[in-house]
MOPAC internal coordinates of N, CA, C and O (Angstrom, degrees):
PM7 1SCF
backbone

  N    0.0000 0     0.00 0     0.00 0    0    0    0
  C    1.4952 1     0.00 0     0.00 0    1    0    0
  C    1.4874 1   109.42 1     0.00 0    2    1    0
  O    1.2310 1   119.72 1   -55.65 1    3    2    1
  N    1.2742 1   118.14 1   124.35 1    3    2    1
  C    1.4406 1   126.14 1  -177.63 1    5    3    2
  C    1.5544 1   109.95 1  -100.12 1    6    5    3
  O    1.2310 1   120.29 1   -33.23 1    7    6    5
  N    1.2877 1   117.05 1   146.77 1    7    6    5
  C    1.4749 1   121.80 1   172.75 1    9    7    6
  C    1.4984 1   108.99 1  -121.57 1   10    9    7
  O    1.2310 1   118.88 1   -58.12 1   11   10    9
  N    1.2806 1   119.75 1   121.88 1   11   10    9
  C    1.4886 1   121.29 1   175.54 1   13   11   10
  C    1.4462 1   113.78 1   -76.05 1   14   13   11
  O    1.2310 1   121.88 1   -80.49 1   15   14   13
  N    1.3543 1   114.00 1    99.51 1   15   14   13
  C    1.4500 1   119.06 1  -175.45 1   17   15   14
  C    1.5289 1   117.23 1   -66.38 1   18   17   15
  O    1.2310 1   121.36 1   172.07 1   19   18   17
  N    1.2986 1   115.00 1    -7.93 1   19   18   17
  C    1.4231 1   118.61 1  -179.52 1   21   19   18
  C    1.5268 1   112.50 1  -101.85 1   22   21   19
  O    1.2310 1   119.53 1  -165.83 1   23   22   21
  N    1.2927 1   118.51 1    14.17 1   23   22   21
  C    1.4980 1   120.38 1  -173.19 1   25   23   22
  C    1.4775 1   110.24 1  -123.32 1   26   25   23
  O    1.2310 1   119.65 1  -145.15 1   27   26   25
  N    1.3881 1   118.28 1    34.85 1   27   26   25
  C    1.4488 1   120.37 1  -176.45 1   29   27   26
  C    1.6046 1   101.33 1  -106.47 1   30   29   27
  O    1.2310 1   119.25 1   -86.59 1   31   30   29
  N    1.3216 1   119.04 1    93.41 1   31   30   29
  C    1.3749 1   123.01 1   179.53 1   33   31   30
  C    1.4749 1   116.46 1  -142.84 1   34   33   31
  O    1.2310 1   121.04 1  -177.40 1   35   34   33
  N    1.3142 1   115.61 1     2.60 1   35   34   33
  C    1.5285 1   118.68 1   175.34 1   37   35   34
  C    1.5308 1   113.06 1  -149.79 1   38   37   35
  O    1.2310 1   122.82 1   -18.10 1   39   38   37
  N    1.2713 1   112.21 1   161.90 1   39   38   37
  C    1.4721 1   117.97 1  -178.02 1   41   39   38
  C    1.5743 1   111.62 1   -52.26 1   42   41   39
  O    1.2310 1   121.79 1   -41.36 1   43   42   41
  N    1.3313 1   114.18 1   138.64 1   43   42   41
  C    1.4859 1   119.98 1  -175.15 1   45   43   42
  C    1.4494 1   113.74 1   102.09 1   46   45   43
  O    1.2310 1   118.58 1   162.08 1   47   46   45
  N    1.3225 1   120.31 1   -17.92 1   47   46   45
  C    1.4852 1   122.56 1  -173.27 1   49   47   46
  C    1.6298 1   107.50 1   -71.42 1   50   49   47
  O    1.2310 1   118.46 1   134.87 1   51   50   49
  N    1.2698 1   120.55 1   -45.13 1   51   50   49
  C    1.4439 1   119.98 1  -179.91 1   53   51   50
  C    1.5447 1   110.68 1   -73.94 1   54   53   51
  O    1.2310 1   121.30 1   148.36 1   55   54   53
  N    1.2932 1   115.13 1   -31.64 1   55   54   53
  C    1.4835 1   118.61 1   174.93 1   57   55   54
  C    1.5436 1   107.35 1   -62.65 1   58   57   55
  O    1.2310 1   118.30 1   135.19 1   59   58   57
  N    1.2664 1   120.85 1   -44.81 1   59   58   57
  C    1.4163 1   124.86 1   179.61 1   61   59   58
  C    1.5273 1   112.72 1   -58.60 1   62   61   59
  O    1.2310 1   120.80 1   138.92 1   63   62   61
  N    1.3319 1   116.07 1   -41.08 1   63   62   61
  C    1.4550 1   122.12 1   175.70 1   65   63   62
  C    1.5532 1   110.66 1   -61.88 1   66   65   63
  O    1.2310 1   121.90 1   131.07 1   67   66   65
  N    1.3424 1   113.97 1   -48.93 1   67   66   65
  C    1.4973 1   121.54 1  -178.53 1   69   67   66
  C    1.5214 1   107.88 1   -60.69 1   70   69   67
  O    1.2310 1   118.97 1   135.59 1   71   70   69
  N    1.3171 1   119.58 1   -44.41 1   71   70   69
  C    1.4799 1   119.72 1  -176.81 1   73   71   70
  C    1.5584 1   110.13 1   -68.97 1   74   73   71
  O    1.2310 1   119.80 1   147.08 1   75   74   73
  N    1.3564 1   117.98 1   -32.92 1   75   74   73
  C    1.4315 1   119.00 1   173.40 1   77   75   74
  C    1.5250 1   112.68 1   -66.07 1   78   77   75
  O    1.2310 1   120.42 1   138.09 1   79   78   77
  N    1.3249 1   116.80 1   -41.91 1   79   78   77
  C    1.4743 1   118.95 1   179.33 1   81   79   78
  C    1.5504 1   108.32 1   -62.89 1   82   81   79
  O    1.2310 1   120.26 1   137.42 1   83   82   81
  N    1.3220 1   117.12 1   -42.58 1   83   82   81
  C    1.4686 1   123.47 1   177.53 1   85   83   82
  C    1.6031 1   109.01 1   -54.96 1   86   85   83
  O    1.2310 1   120.35 1   130.31 1   87   86   85
  N    1.3236 1   116.95 1   -49.69 1   87   86   85
  C    1.3844 1   120.70 1  -179.92 1   89   87   86
  C    1.5298 1   111.56 1   -60.54 1   90   89   87
  O    1.2310 1   119.93 1   136.01 1   91   90   89
  N    1.3325 1   117.74 1   -43.99 1   91   90   89
  C    1.4494 1   122.39 1   176.06 1   93   91   90
  C    1.4850 1   115.51 1   -58.83 1   94   93   91
  O    1.2310 1   121.62 1   149.41 1   95   94   93
  N    1.3791 1   114.51 1   -30.59 1   95   94   93
  C    1.4313 1   118.16 1  -177.77 1   97   95   94
  C    1.5661 1   110.67 1   -92.64 1   98   97   95
  O    1.2310 1   121.39 1  -166.19 1   99   98   97
  N    1.3317 1   114.94 1    13.81 1   99   98   97
  C    1.4199 1   119.43 1  -179.06 1  101   99   98
  C    1.5418 1   117.02 1    62.86 1  102  101   99
  O    1.2310 1   123.65 1  -148.74 1  103  102  101
  N    1.3663 1   110.61 1    31.26 1  103  102  101
  C    1.5207 1   117.15 1   178.55 1  105  103  102
  C    1.4839 1   112.27 1    62.75 1  106  105  103
  O    1.2310 1   119.76 1  -154.25 1  107  106  105
  N    1.2904 1   118.07 1    25.75 1  107  106  105
  C    1.4501 1   121.35 1   176.26 1  109  107  106
  C    1.5356 1   112.23 1   -80.66 1  110  109  107
  O    1.2310 1   119.40 1   168.99 1  111  110  109
  N    1.2980 1   118.74 1   -11.01 1  111  110  109
  C    1.4814 1   122.26 1  -174.19 1  113  111  110
  C    1.4952 1   111.88 1   -78.56 1  114  113  111
  O    1.2310 1   119.16 1   161.45 1  115  114  113
  N    1.3376 1   119.20 1   -18.55 1  115  114  113
  C    1.4352 1   122.11 1  -178.78 1  117  115  114
  C    1.5649 1   113.41 1    53.84 1  118  117  115
  O    1.2310 1   121.68 1  -130.94 1  119  118  117
  N    1.2977 1   114.38 1    49.06 1  119  118  117
  C    1.4668 1   120.75 1  -177.25 1  121  119  118
  C    1.5674 1   110.10 1   -95.23 1  122  121  119
  O    1.2310 1   120.97 1   -50.69 1  123  122  121
  N    1.3148 1   115.75 1   129.31 1  123  122  121
  C    1.4986 1   119.37 1  -176.41 1  125  123  122
  C    1.4686 1   107.89 1  -128.25 1  126  125  123
  O    1.2310 1   119.71 1   -27.04 1  127  126  125
  N    1.3502 1   118.16 1   152.96 1  127  126  125
  C    1.4463 1   127.19 1   170.52 1  129  127  126
  C    1.5237 1   114.89 1    51.13 1  130  129  127
  O    1.2310 1   117.20 1  -134.17 1  131  130  129
  N    1.3286 1   122.93 1    45.83 1  131  130  129
  C    1.4119 1   120.92 1   178.39 1  133  131  130
  C    1.5282 1   112.36 1   -67.43 1  134  133  131
  O    1.2310 1   121.26 1   -39.28 1  135  134  133
  N    1.3645 1   115.19 1   140.72 1  135  134  133
  C    1.3965 1   122.20 1   177.81 1  137  135  134
  C    1.5458 1   107.19 1  -145.11 1  138  137  135
  O    1.2310 1   119.91 1   -42.29 1  139  138  137
  N    1.3822 1   117.77 1   137.71 1  139  138  137
  C    1.4628 1   120.15 1   178.52 1  141  139  138
  C    1.5099 1   110.60 1  -130.80 1  142  141  139
  O    1.2310 1   122.61 1    -4.91 1  143  142  141
  N    1.2783 1   112.61 1   175.09 1  143  142  141
  C    1.4753 1   119.81 1   178.20 1  145  143  142
  C    1.5276 1   110.08 1  -174.35 1  146  145  143
  O    1.2310 1   121.90 1    -5.04 1  147  146  145
  N    1.3975 1   113.97 1   174.96 1  147  146  145
  C    1.3827 1   120.90 1  -172.84 1  149  147  146
  C    1.5814 1   109.33 1  -132.75 1  150  149  147
  O    1.2310 1   119.39 1   -44.71 1  151  150  149
  N    1.3778 1   118.78 1   135.29 1  151  150  149
  C    1.3994 1   121.28 1   167.93 1  153  151  150
  C    1.5181 1   106.35 1  -114.01 1  154  153  151
  O    1.2310 1   122.51 1   -87.06 1  155  154  153
  N    1.3426 1   112.79 1    92.94 1  155  154  153
  C    1.5217 1   119.22 1  -174.22 1  157  155  154
  C    1.4789 1   111.96 1   -58.35 1  158  157  155
  O    1.2310 1   120.86 1   137.05 1  159  158  157
  N    1.3700 1   115.97 1   -42.95 1  159  158  157
  C    1.5314 1   118.08 1  -176.29 1  161  159  158
  C    1.5817 1   111.35 1   -61.42 1  162  161  159
  O    1.2310 1   121.99 1   143.37 1  163  162  161
  N    1.3368 1   113.79 1   -36.63 1  163  162  161
  C    1.4966 1   119.01 1  -179.99 1  165  163  162
  C    1.4928 1   110.68 1   -86.18 1  166  165  163
  O    1.2310 1   117.64 1   167.01 1  167  166  165
  N    1.2954 1   122.10 1   -12.99 1  167  166  165
  C    1.4265 1   123.09 1  -178.47 1  169  167  166
  C    1.5066 1   113.05 1    71.87 1  170  169  167
  O    1.2310 1   121.56 1  -145.43 1  171  170  169
  N    1.3967 1   114.63 1    34.57 1  171  170  169
  C    1.4165 1   120.00 1  -178.48 1  173  171  170
  C    1.5523 1   113.93 1  -125.28 1  174  173  171
  O    1.2310 1   121.34 1   -43.82 1  175  174  173
  N    1.2685 1   115.04 1   136.18 1  175  174  173
  C    1.4834 1   120.51 1   166.25 1  177  175  174
  C    1.4980 1   109.23 1  -109.05 1  178  177  175
  O    1.2310 1   117.30 1   -32.01 1  179  178  177
  N    1.3101 1   122.74 1   147.99 1  179  178  177
  C    1.4116 1   126.55 1   179.08 1  181  179  178
  C    1.4590 1   115.24 1  -131.68 1  182  181  179
  O    1.2310 1   122.43 1   -24.96 1  183  182  181
  N    1.3149 1   112.96 1   155.04 1  183  182  181
  C    1.4890 1   119.60 1   179.69 1  185  183  182
  C    1.4944 1   106.94 1  -139.06 1  186  185  183
  O    1.2310 1   120.31 1   -53.11 1  187  186  185
  N    1.3654 1   117.01 1   126.89 1  187  186  185
  C    1.4620 1   121.67 1   177.00 1  189  187  186
  C    1.5582 1   108.73 1  -122.01 1  190  189  187
  O    1.2310 1   120.95 1   -34.39 1  191  190  189
  N    1.3117 1   115.80 1   145.61 1  191  190  189
  C    1.4210 1   118.90 1  -176.41 1  193  191  190
  C    1.6062 1   108.05 1  -164.21 1  194  193  191
  O    1.2310 1   120.02 1   -19.28 1  195  194  193
  N    1.2274 1   117.56 1   160.72 1  195  194  193
  C    1.4750 1   124.64 1   167.58 1  197  195  194
  C    1.5257 1   110.22 1   -97.30 1  198  197  195
  O    1.2310 1   121.26 1   -51.59 1  199  198  197
  N    1.3382 1   115.20 1   128.41 1  199  198  197
  C    1.4747 1   120.09 1   171.92 1  201  199  198
  C    1.4973 1   109.43 1  -129.18 1  202  201  199
  O    1.2310 1   121.14 1   -58.88 1  203  202  201
  N    1.3332 1   115.43 1   121.12 1  203  202  201
  C    1.4781 1   119.99 1  -177.61 1  205  203  202
  C    1.5528 1   109.91 1    56.24 1  206  205  203
  O    1.2310 1   121.15 1  -141.47 1  207  206  205
  N    1.3886 1   115.41 1    38.53 1  207  206  205
  C    1.4739 1   118.62 1   178.05 1  209  207  206
  C    1.4958 1   116.63 1    78.51 1  210  209  207
  O    1.2310 1   122.19 1   176.51 1  211  210  209
  N    1.2983 1   113.42 1    -3.49 1  211  210  209
  C    1.5235 1   116.28 1   179.08 1  213  211  210
  C    1.4981 1   111.77 1  -108.73 1  214  213  211
  O    1.2310 1   121.01 1   -46.53 1  215  214  213
  N    1.3649 1   115.68 1   133.47 1  215  214  213
  C    1.4535 1   123.61 1  -178.18 1  217  215  214
  C    1.5702 1   106.99 1   -71.59 1  218  217  215
  O    1.2310 1   121.55 1   -45.83 1  219  218  217
  N    1.3437 1   114.64 1   134.17 1  219  218  217
  C    1.4420 1   120.51 1   178.74 1  221  219  218
  C    1.4910 1   107.63 1  -128.38 1  222  221  219
  O    1.2310 1   120.99 1   -34.33 1  223  222  221
  N    1.3859 1   115.71 1   145.67 1  223  222  221
  C    1.4914 1   121.09 1   178.88 1  225  223  222
  C    1.5124 1   106.07 1  -136.07 1  226  225  223
  O    1.2310 1   120.83 1   -48.78 1  227  226  225
  N    1.3231 1   116.01 1   131.22 1  227  226  225
  C    1.5062 1   119.57 1   178.53 1  229  227  226
  C    1.5375 1   103.40 1  -126.59 1  230  229  227
  O    1.2310 1   122.33 1   -37.89 1  231  230  229
  N    1.3355 1   113.14 1   142.11 1  231  230  229
  C    1.4474 1   118.16 1   171.55 1  233  231  230
  C    1.5064 1   109.64 1  -118.84 1  234  233  231
  O    1.2310 1   122.43 1   -32.01 1  235  234  233
  N    1.3244 1   112.95 1   147.99 1  235  234  233
  C    1.5027 1   117.99 1  -174.38 1  237  235  234
  C    1.5739 1   106.77 1  -134.75 1  238  237  235
  O    1.2310 1   120.92 1   -23.74 1  239  238  237
  N    1.3470 1   115.85 1   156.26 1  239  238  237
  C    1.4291 1   122.92 1   171.75 1  241  239  238
  C    1.5669 1   108.80 1   -65.29 1  242  241  239
  O    1.2310 1   119.65 1   -51.71 1  243  242  241
  N    1.3174 1   118.27 1   128.29 1  243  242  241
  C    1.3620 1   121.82 1   174.85 1  245  243  242
  C    1.5060 1   112.05 1  -109.89 1  246  245  243
  O    1.2310 1   119.96 1   -77.79 1  247  246  245
  N    1.3909 1   117.68 1   102.21 1  247  246  245
  C    1.3954 1   122.70 1  -175.01 1  249  247  246
  C    1.5699 1   106.91 1  -119.90 1  250  249  247
  O    1.2310 1   119.16 1   -84.59 1  251  250  249
  N    1.2342 1   119.22 1    95.41 1  251  250  249
  C    1.4327 1   118.71 1  -177.11 1  253  251  250
  C    1.4059 1   115.22 1    70.09 1  254  253  251
  O    1.2310 1   121.46 1    51.96 1  255  254  253
  N    1.3341 1   114.82 1  -128.04 1  255  254  253
  C    1.5039 1   116.49 1   177.96 1  257  255  254
  C    1.5419 1   110.97 1  -117.43 1  258  257  255
  O    1.2310 1   119.48 1  -154.46 1  259  258  257
  N    1.3048 1   118.60 1    25.54 1  259  258  257
  C    1.5210 1   122.87 1  -179.92 1  261  259  258
  C    1.5570 1   107.78 1   -89.31 1  262  261  259
  O    1.2310 1   123.20 1   -41.99 1  263  262  261
  N    1.3061 1   111.46 1   138.01 1  263  262  261
  C    1.5212 1   119.75 1   175.97 1  265  263  262
  C    1.5435 1   107.05 1   -73.85 1  266  265  263
  O    1.2310 1   120.04 1   -47.42 1  267  266  265
  N    1.2876 1   117.53 1   132.58 1  267  266  265
  C    1.4675 1   121.83 1   173.67 1  269  267  266
  C    1.5207 1   109.63 1   -74.75 1  270  269  267
  O    1.2310 1   117.54 1   -61.01 1  271  270  269
  N    1.3100 1   122.29 1   118.99 1  271  270  269
  C    1.4314 1   120.16 1  -175.72 1  273  271  270
  C    1.5489 1   113.12 1   -66.53 1  274  273  271
  O    1.2310 1   119.17 1   172.64 1  275  274  273
  N    1.2290 1   119.19 1    -7.36 1  275  274  273
  C    1.4827 1   122.57 1   175.31 1  277  275  274
  C    1.5352 1   112.90 1   -67.91 1  278  277  275
  O    1.2310 1   121.85 1   165.77 1  279  278  277
  N    1.3660 1   114.06 1   -14.23 1  279  278  277
  C    1.4825 1   117.13 1   179.43 1  281  279  278
  C    1.5645 1   112.35 1   -61.14 1  282  281  279
  O    1.2310 1   119.48 1   154.53 1  283  282  281
  N    1.3679 1   118.60 1   -25.47 1  283  282  281
  C    1.4239 1   119.63 1   174.60 1  285  283  282
  C    1.4790 1   117.03 1  -101.59 1  286  285  283
  O    1.2310 1   122.21 1  -161.31 1  287  286  285
  N    1.2891 1   113.37 1    18.69 1  287  286  285
  C    1.5365 1   122.04 1   179.30 1  289  287  286
  C    1.5363 1   108.94 1   -95.15 1  290  289  287
  O    1.2310 1   119.53 1   -34.40 1  291  290  289
  N    1.3079 1   118.50 1   145.60 1  291  290  289
  C    1.5015 1   121.29 1   176.11 1  293  291  290
  C    1.5054 1   111.70 1   -84.72 1  294  293  291
  O    1.2310 1   120.45 1   171.61 1  295  294  293
  N    1.3180 1   116.75 1    -8.39 1  295  294  293
  C    1.4122 1   120.18 1   177.75 1  297  295  294
  C    1.5102 1   114.92 1   -61.02 1  298  297  295
  O    1.2310 1   120.72 1   -33.86 1  299  298  297
  N    1.3101 1   116.23 1   146.14 1  299  298  297
  C    1.5475 1   118.31 1   179.57 1  301  299  298
  C    1.5133 1   107.60 1   -97.64 1  302  301  299
  O    1.2310 1   120.10 1   180.00 1  303  302  301

């Protein structure tokens, strides 16, 4: 499964990456209700979801249309 790292420029892009990672992990991640968005002025993309019943929020650098590689990191 490939991810086009140059096509992250609208809502749903980080959700698509997260859903793909979940499928690759055999749905072991228990991720529910993912939502993402962009704050272009602040240069931030964000991703929110529930994992094991706990709300999670991750923020990423938003530089043009490139995917921030931190999306696959476990760091907070």
